[in-house]
C-alpha positions in Angstrom: 9.4 30.2 -82.7 11.7 33.2 -82.0 11.2 33.5 -78.3 11.6 30.8 -75.6 8.7 29.4 -74.2 7.8 28.6 -70.6 8.1 25.1 -71.3 11.7 25.5 -72.6 12.6 27.9 -69.9 11.6 25.5 -67.3 13.7 22.5 -68.6 16.6 24.8 -69.3 16.5 25.9 -65.8 16.2 22.3 -64.3 19.0 21.0 -66.6 21.2 23.5 -64.9 20.1 22.2 -61.7 20.6 18.7 -62.7 17.3 17.9 -61.8 14.3 15.8 -63.7 11.0 18.0 -64.0 8.0 16.7 -62.3 5.1 17.2 -64.4 1.5 16.8 -62.7 -1.6 16.0 -64.8 -5.2 16.9 -63.1 -8.4 16.9 -65.0 -9.8 20.4 -65.4 -13.2 20.7 -63.4 -12.5 17.6 -61.4 -14.6 17.4 -59.0 -15.9 20.9 -59.4 -14.6 24.1 -61.0 -14.0 25.7 -57.3 -11.9 22.6 -56.2 -10.0 22.1 -59.5 -9.2 25.9 -59.1 -7.6 25.3 -55.6 -5.7 22.3 -56.7 -4.4 23.9 -59.7 -3.1 27.1 -57.8 -1.6 24.5 -55.2 0.4 22.4 -57.5 3.3 24.9 -58.1 3.8 25.2 -54.3 3.9 21.3 -53.8 6.5 20.9 -56.1 5.0 20.5 -59.7 7.4 21.9 -62.5 4.7 21.6 -65.1 1.1 21.2 -65.1 -1.0 19.1 -67.7 -4.5 20.1 -67.5 -7.0 17.4 -68.9 -9.8 18.8 -71.2 -12.9 16.7 -70.1 -14.1 14.4 -72.8 -16.7 11.9 -72.6 -15.0 9.0 -74.6 -11.1 9.4 -73.1 -10.1 6.0 -74.9 -6.4 6.1 -74.0 -6.9 6.9 -70.4 -7.7 4.1 -67.6 -10.3 3.8 -65.3 -9.0 6.5 -62.7 -8.9 9.4 -65.1 -11.8 8.4 -66.9 -13.8 8.7 -63.8 -12.4 12.4 -63.3 -13.4 13.2 -66.8 -16.9 12.0 -66.0 -16.8 13.9 -62.5 -15.8 17.2 -64.3 -18.5 16.8 -67.0 -21.6 16.0 -64.6 -20.3 18.9 -62.7 -21.1 21.2 -65.8 -17.6 21.5 -67.0 -17.2 22.9 -70.2 -14.2 24.0 -72.3 -14.6 27.7 -71.7 -14.2 26.7 -68.2 -11.0 25.0 -68.7 -9.5 28.1 -70.2 -11.0 30.3 -67.4 -8.8 28.2 -65.0 -5.8 28.9 -67.0 -6.5 32.7 -66.9 -7.0 32.4 -63.2 -3.9 30.7 -62.6 -1.9 33.1 -64.8 -2.9 35.9 -62.4 -1.1 34.3 -59.8 1.6 32.5 -61.5 3.6 33.7 -64.7 6.3 31.1 -65.0 4.8 27.6 -64.3 4.2 26.3 -67.6 0.5 24.7 -68.6 0.0 22.0 -71.0 -3.7 21.2 -72.1 -4.0 17.5 -73.1 -6.8 15.5 -74.2 -8.7 14.7 -77.3 -9.6 16.5 -80.5 -13.3 16.4 -80.5 -13.8 19.1 -78.0 -11.3 21.3 -79.9 -13.0 20.7 -83.1 -16.4 21.8 -82.0 -14.9 24.9 -80.0 -14.0 25.3 -83.3 -10.2 24.8 -83.6 -9.4 28.0 -85.2 -10.9 29.9 -82.1 -9.4 27.4 -79.4 -5.8 28.2 -80.7 -6.3 31.7 -80.3 -8.2 31.8 -76.9 -5.8 29.1 -75.4 -2.7 31.2 -76.2 -4.2 34.4 -74.9 -5.6 32.7 -71.6 -1.7 31.6 -71.1 -1.8 28.0 -72.3 1.7 26.9 -73.3 1.4 23.5 -75.1 -1.1 20.9 -76.5 -0.9 17.4 -76.2 -3.9 15.9 -78.2 -3.4 12.1 -78.4 -5.7 11.2 -81.3 -4.3 13.6 -84.2 -1.5 11.8 -86.0 1.3 13.7 -87.7 -0.4 13.3 -91.2 -2.9 15.8 -90.0 -0.5 18.3 -88.9 -2.3 21.1 -90.7 -5.8 20.7 -88.7 -4.3 21.9 -85.2 -0.4 21.3 -84.9 0.8 23.8 -87.3 -1.8 26.7 -86.6 -0.8 26.1 -82.7 2.9 26.5 -83.4 2.2 29.5 -85.6 0.5 31.0 -82.5 3.4 30.2 -80.2 2.4 27.0 -78.3 4.4 24.1 -78.1 2.9 21.0 -79.9 3.8 18.2 -77.7 3.7 14.3 -79.5 3.5 11.1 -77.9 6.1 8.0 -78.7 5.2 4.3 -77.4 7.0 1.6 -77.0 5.7 0.4 -80.4 7.1 3.9 -82.3 10.0 2.3 -84.1 12.9 4.1 -85.7 10.8 4.5 -89.1 8.0 6.1 -87.4 10.0 8.3 -85.0 11.0 11.1 -87.6 7.3 11.7 -88.2 6.6 11.9 -84.7 9.1 14.4 -84.0 9.1 16.6 -87.0 7.0 19.4 -85.7 7.1 18.6 -81.9 8.4 21.3 -79.3 8.7 21.6 -75.9 9.2 18.1 -75.0 8.5 14.5 -76.3 6.2 12.6 -74.1 7.5 8.9 -74.0 4.4 6.4 -73.1 6.2 3.8 -70.8 3.8 0.9 -71.2 1.4 -0.2 -74.1 -2.3 -0.1 -73.2 -4.2 2.9 -71.1 -3.1 4.8 -68.4 -2.8 4.2 -64.6 -3.0 0.2 -65.3 0.5 -1.3 -65.1 3.9 -0.5 -63.6 6.8 0.8 -66.0 9.8 -1.4 -66.4 12.5 0.9 -65.7 15.2 -0.7 -67.7 13.4 -0.9 -70.8 12.0 2.8 -70.4 15.5 4.1 -70.0 16.8 2.3 -73.2 13.8 3.9 -75.1 14.4 7.3 -73.8 18.3 6.9 -75.0 16.7 5.8 -78.4 14.6 8.7 -78.8 17.1 11.5 -77.7 19.7 9.9 -80.4 17.0 11.6 -83.1 15.7 14.8 -80.9 17.4 17.3 -78.7 13.9 17.8 -77.0 13.5 16.8 -73.3 11.9 13.5 -73.0 9.5 13.0 -70.3 8.0 9.4 -69.3 4.6 9.0 -68.2 1.6 6.4 -68.0 2.1 4.0 -65.0 4.1 6.1 -62.7 2.5 6.5 -59.5 5.1 6.2 -56.5 7.9 8.3 -55.3 10.2 5.3 -55.8 8.9 4.8 -59.3 9.4 8.7 -60.0 12.9 8.4 -58.9 13.8 5.4 -60.8 12.6 6.6 -64.1 14.0 10.2 -63.3 17.6 8.8 -63.5 17.1 8.2 -67.6 14.4 10.7 -68.2 14.3 14.6 -68.4 10.9 14.5 -66.7 8.2 12.3 -65.0 4.6 12.6 -65.8 2.0 11.6 -62.8 -1.7 11.6 -63.3 -3.5 8.6 -62.2 -2.2 8.9 -58.7 -3.5 12.6 -58.2 -6.8 11.8 -59.8 -7.2 8.8 -57.5 -6.3 11.1 -54.6 -8.9 13.5 -55.4 -11.5 10.5 -56.0 -10.7 8.9 -52.6 -11.1 12.1 -50.5 -14.8 12.6 -51.8 -17.6 12.1 -49.8 -20.4 9.4 -50.5 -22.3 11.9 -52.5 -19.1 12.5 -54.6 -18.6 16.1 -53.3 -15.2 17.5 -52.0 -14.2 17.3 -48.6 -12.1 19.2 -46.4 -8.9 17.0 -47.5 -9.5 16.8 -51.2 -7.0 19.5 -52.0 -4.5 18.7 -49.3 -4.5 14.9 -50.5 -3.4 16.1 -53.9 -0.8 18.4 -52.3 0.6 15.5 -50.1 1.0 13.1 -53.2 3.0 15.9 -55.1 4.9 16.9 -52.4 6.2 13.2 -51.8 7.0 12.9 -55.7 8.8 16.2 -55.7 10.9 15.4 -52.6 12.0 11.9 -54.5 13.1 13.8 -57.4 15.2 16.6 -55.6 17.0 13.8 -53.3 20.4 12.9 -54.3 
């Protein structure tokens, strides 16, 4: 890539400020398209530095109960991939600097199909992709076309990614590396801060890319502790749980749905900006 991407620019800016990035995850279309749009628009002002937007899928095998439920709520509300890209286009009309990364599984992209998806995502203003079920051995399928179109392709490294496997994970990665702080599914356990810092240091010995840590980070205290040894902290389950807790008995959004998410993000952001 010849031009610096929004993701690269954001990390450079935060490095100059000596602060870790707060990466927030929400599911597109959760609990409905209009409310998801309000939440998305509010995230940068609340303190989100980078936004991961989940692409709803009926079988999100790497996600815990909270994010699985958010995906199902969006699908029940009629959400389609076209709506996800619509959200990004609407966001870009108001915000041209905050990076947006689409995160999810390959099946909805494959049926889009993939060639068209890459073009449409880039045109909408997407900055990067995290596709959890495509291994490096299949880079021709999506990774390389995405890079060619100017999108960062972000890989996951896990506690079981040893030094023999890590080079393959890093080979075509760009933007940042997403380190999964626990084994298992999202939002079901708390990370061991010491172990996470040790693993992040190991990864950084093999790459100059920023390393973001996610899975299991829910509280401002956890975020601050993880950020002491990482370039970014990813929080998702806490936000989708805030959405779920705000819904009425009919599973419809309430007047507190947007503000509850904003409050959680503000708390996390403040924890990362305090000395």
